[in-house]
Structures are given as C-alpha cells and as structure tokens.
C-alpha positions as CSV (number, residue, x, y, z in Angstrom):
1,M,-10.3,13.2,-20.9
2,N,-6.9,12.1,-19.7
3,M,-6.6,12.4,-16.1
4,E,-4.0,14.6,-14.6
5,S,-1.5,14.2,-11.1
6,S,-2.9,18.1,-10.5
7,E,-6.7,16.3,-10.0
8,I,-5.5,13.6,-7.3
9,I,-3.9,17.1,-5.3
10,E,-6.8,18.4,-5.5
11,H,-9.6,15.6,-4.4
12,Y,-6.7,13.4,-2.1
13,P,-4.3,15.9,-0.6
14,L,-3.1,13.5,1.5
15,L,-2.3,9.8,1.5
16,Y,-1.9,7.2,4.2
17,H,-0.1,3.9,4.7
18,M,-0.6,1.8,7.4
19,A,2.8,-0.2,8.3
20,E,4.0,-2.4,11.0
21,A,3.8,-0.8,14.8
22,S,7.7,0.1,15.6
23,S,8.7,0.1,11.7
24,W,9.1,3.6,11.1
25,D,12.8,3.8,12.1
26,S,14.0,1.2,9.7
27,I,11.4,2.9,7.3
28,S,12.6,6.2,7.8
29,Q,16.3,4.8,7.3
30,H,15.7,2.3,4.1
31,G,12.6,3.7,2.4
32,L,8.9,2.4,2.2
33,L,10.1,-0.3,0.2
34,S,7.6,-2.9,-1.8
35,T,8.1,-6.4,-0.2
36,R,10.2,-7.2,-3.0
37,S,12.7,-4.4,-3.0
38,L,12.8,-4.8,1.1
39,I,13.6,-8.5,0.4
40,D,16.3,-7.5,-2.6
41,L,17.7,-5.2,0.5
42,F,18.0,-7.7,3.2
43,E,19.1,-10.1,0.6
44,L,17.0,-13.0,1.0
45,N,16.9,-16.0,-1.3
46,G,16.2,-19.5,-2.2
47,D,13.2,-21.1,0.4
48,A,13.0,-17.8,2.4
49,Q,12.6,-15.6,-0.8
50,D,9.9,-17.7,-2.1
51,A,7.7,-17.9,1.0
52,I,7.4,-14.4,1.1
53,L,7.1,-13.1,-2.3
54,R,5.2,-16.3,-4.2
55,T,2.4,-17.7,-1.6
56,R,-0.2,-15.6,0.4
57,R,1.5,-14.7,4.0
58,P,-0.8,-15.8,6.3
59,A,1.2,-14.0,9.2
60,S,3.6,-11.2,9.3
61,V,7.4,-11.8,8.9
62,P,10.0,-10.2,10.5
63,L,13.5,-9.9,8.6
64,H,17.1,-9.5,9.8
65,H,20.3,-8.2,8.1
66,D,23.7,-7.9,10.2
67,V,24.4,-4.2,8.4
68,Y,20.4,-3.2,7.8
69,G,18.9,-4.1,11.0
70,D,15.2,-5.5,11.6
71,A,12.4,-5.1,9.3
72,V,8.9,-6.5,8.9
73,V,7.1,-8.1,5.8
74,R,3.2,-7.3,6.4
75,D,0.7,-10.3,6.5
76,Q,-1.5,-11.0,3.5
77,I,-4.6,-12.1,6.0
78,P,-7.5,-10.6,3.6
79,L,-6.4,-12.3,0.8
80,N,-8.2,-15.4,0.2
81,E,-6.3,-17.7,-2.5
82,S,-9.6,-19.9,-4.0
83,R,-11.1,-16.8,-3.9
84,L,-8.2,-14.8,-6.0
85,A,-7.7,-17.3,-8.3
86,A,-11.7,-17.4,-9.0
87,C,-11.8,-13.5,-9.7
88,L,-8.7,-13.1,-11.7
89,T,-9.6,-12.4,-15.1
90,D,-6.4,-12.5,-17.5
91,M,-3.4,-13.3,-14.7
92,T,-2.5,-16.4,-12.8
93,L,-2.4,-15.8,-9.1
94,E,1.7,-16.2,-8.7
95,E,1.4,-12.9,-11.6
96,W,-1.2,-11.4,-9.4
97,L,0.9,-11.9,-6.2
98,D,4.0,-10.4,-7.8
99,A,2.1,-7.5,-8.6
100,L,1.2,-7.1,-5.1
101,N,4.9,-7.9,-3.8
102,S,6.0,-4.9,-6.2
103,R,4.4,-2.1,-4.9
104,V,3.3,0.2,-2.1
105,F,-0.1,1.2,-1.2
106,F,-1.5,4.0,-0.2
107,W,-5.1,4.8,1.2
108,L,-6.5,8.0,-0.5
109,D,-8.5,9.3,2.5
110,E,-9.2,8.5,6.2
111,D,-12.3,6.8,5.8
112,H,-10.4,3.5,3.6
113,L,-7.6,3.4,6.4
114,E,-10.2,3.1,9.4
115,T,-11.8,0.4,7.6
116,L,-8.5,-1.4,7.8
117,L,-7.1,-0.2,11.0
118,G,-10.5,-1.5,12.5
119,A,-10.8,-4.9,10.8
120,R,-11.0,-8.0,12.5
121,E,-7.3,-9.1,12.1
122,Y,-5.7,-5.6,13.1
123,R,-8.1,-3.9,15.6
124,D,-6.8,-5.2,18.8
125,D,-2.9,-4.2,17.5
126,E,-1.3,-0.6,17.3
127,H,0.1,0.3,14.0
128,D,2.8,3.2,12.1
129,V,0.3,5.2,10.3
130,I,2.5,7.6,7.6
131,T,0.9,10.1,6.3
132,V,2.2,11.4,2.9
133,D,1.6,14.7,1.1
134,T,0.4,14.1,-2.2
135,A,2.0,16.8,-4.3
136,R,5.4,16.1,-2.9
137,L,5.1,12.0,-3.8
138,L,3.7,13.1,-7.0
139,D,6.2,15.2,-8.0
140,R,8.8,13.1,-7.7
141,H,7.3,9.4,-8.4
142,A,3.8,10.0,-10.8
143,D,5.9,8.1,-13.1
144,R,5.9,5.3,-11.2
145,V,2.6,5.8,-9.6
146,T,-0.6,3.3,-10.5
147,L,-4.3,3.5,-9.4
148,S,-6.9,0.8,-8.3
149,P,-10.5,1.1,-8.5
150,I,-10.6,-1.8,-5.8
151,N,-8.5,-3.1,-2.6
152,S,-6.3,-5.1,-4.6
153,G,-5.2,-7.0,-1.5
154,A,-8.5,-7.9,-0.3
155,T,-10.7,-11.3,-1.6
156,M,-13.1,-12.2,1.5
157,Y,-16.3,-10.5,0.6
158,K,-17.7,-10.9,-2.9
159,P,-14.4,-9.9,-4.5
160,P,-14.8,-8.2,-7.7
161,P,-12.9,-9.1,-10.6
162,R,-9.5,-8.1,-10.9
163,G,-6.3,-8.2,-14.2
164,R,-3.8,-6.7,-16.0
165,N,-6.2,-3.7,-16.3
166,T,-6.4,-3.1,-12.4
167,F,-3.4,-1.0,-11.8
168,L,-3.3,2.0,-14.2
169,P,-1.5,4.9,-14.6
170,I,-2.9,8.2,-13.9
171,A,-3.2,9.5,-17.3
172,S,-5.4,6.2,-17.8
173,Y,-7.5,6.0,-15.1
174,P,-11.1,6.5,-15.9
175,F,-11.5,9.3,-13.0
176,D,-14.6,11.1,-14.6
177,E,-16.4,7.7,-14.9
178,R,-15.6,6.8,-11.5
179,R,-16.7,9.8,-9.8
180,R,-20.0,9.7,-11.5
181,A,-21.0,6.4,-10.6
182,R,-19.2,6.4,-7.3
183,G,-18.3,9.6,-6.4
184,V,-15.2,11.2,-5.3
185,G,-14.3,8.9,-2.3
186,N,-14.3,5.8,-4.3
187,A,-13.3,7.1,-7.6
188,I,-10.0,5.8,-6.4
189,V,-9.3,3.1,-3.8
190,E,-5.6,2.8,-3.8
191,L,-2.9,4.9,-4.8
192,A,0.3,2.6,-5.4
193,V,4.3,3.3,-6.4
194,D,6.1,0.6,-8.1
195,G,9.1,-0.4,-6.1
196,G,8.4,2.0,-3.1
197,V,9.0,5.4,-2.3
198,P,13.1,5.5,-0.9
199,D,12.7,9.1,0.0
200,I,9.6,8.6,1.9
201,R,11.1,11.3,4.9
202,D,11.0,14.0,2.0
203,V,7.2,13.2,1.3
204,A,5.8,12.4,5.0
205,V,4.4,15.1,7.1
206,R,3.7,13.0,9.9
207,V,3.9,9.6,11.4
208,E,1.3,8.2,13.8
209,R,1.2,5.3,16.3
210,R,-2.5,4.3,15.8
211,R,-5.2,1.8,16.9
212,A,-8.9,1.5,15.6
213,G,-11.0,4.2,16.7
214,A,-8.5,5.9,18.8
215,G,-6.2,9.0,18.3
216,G,-2.7,8.6,17.4
217,A,0.5,9.3,19.3
218,V,2.2,11.5,16.9
219,I,6.0,9.9,16.6
220,W,7.4,11.8,14.1
221,E,6.3,15.0,12.2
222,L,8.2,16.9,9.5
223,E,9.3,20.5,10.8
224,S,8.1,23.6,9.5
C-alpha cells in the first residue's frame, strides 16, 4: 500500500529543524534554503563554493553578501568521510554530499530533535529551532518531499548502508513495514524538502532559541 501525505500529518503533525542561533532573521527573509540554494543565492563560486559543497564541513561557514546580508552554512561534524565511503552502496561520496546539500531536513518528533541538541558537538550552544506545521508544508511542497529511515548526515556509530534508495518520495516509502518493525517514532527518521522551503514563514508555527535539556525562549510565533 502506498503511503499518503495524510498519514504523515496524522502521526507527525509537527516537524522540527535545528538552525544556527540568530539565523532566523535571514531564514525568514530568504527562506529555509538548502546549502546548494543558499550558495546560489549568495553567488559563491570557484574554490569558495567547492569548499562548502564538495567536501565535508568540519565547522559552520559564515557567509556575507552585500545585498542579502549574512547567513550560516551549518557544519557536518557527525559525518565521518571514511565511514561514509564504507557504507555507501551505489553512490560516490561526492554524490552523497550533493544529496545532502540539495535538501533541507526536518525531524518528525521532539525526541530526535533533542538527541541532536544534546549531541556532544552541540549541547553547549544555543540553536534556533523552527517548528513547522506538517499539513501546511505538505500542502505546498509534497511533490519535493523525500523520506529517510536513517539519520542521513551522521556516520559516527555503526552507520547503516545508504544510497540512491535512502531518500524516497512519500508514495514509495514503506511506512507500514517500518512501523511494524520500528514503531511510529522510528518509522520515518527524516523528512527532507528538495531545494528548501522558501515560504518558511507561511508554514512555521514558532521559532525558539533552545539549548539541550532546557526550555526554549520563543523568538517568533505565528499570529493566531
């Protein structure tokens, strides 16, 4: 049986994206863009573009544009290149990085979000956490959504195999099979939007400045 958007909405009514602290102003103005789309907007090319798109990023990269202002491309600390190369089934490392850089990723529950917030590399820092209404996002962007059964950007601990079939469109995703085997909470690990969400202000419900294990301070909220 093919999965439908309504099942995602039923089981995961809210989605969560962890962004760099203080990045909401830029995101709300330009949209929540994939790394590739952000690089295009900020008109990077040559070595500066290659350093961000063609290799793993060991640290976040600040960007500046005379017209578009400032933005940050997040690090890829949880991605170990040698382990990634070993677990790729039918893609090169460069192709996998391109797949990651071409998408914006959301967690489907707060447990996975809190795990990332509490990761050793991020637990001491604040982050802008964007909470999105799933129904609104899928109503506008379902045709660009793919689902993943794994944390596609992490290869630190016994990484599972991954390749061209890791990111599947909604109708092709084996949700019932995954739900029976892993439960609803782990049936889908990531929801990604190809290119990003340019109209993020129209689908978001709130943005909080959060740190691991602490309540968030609301810095933006959809007016009722």
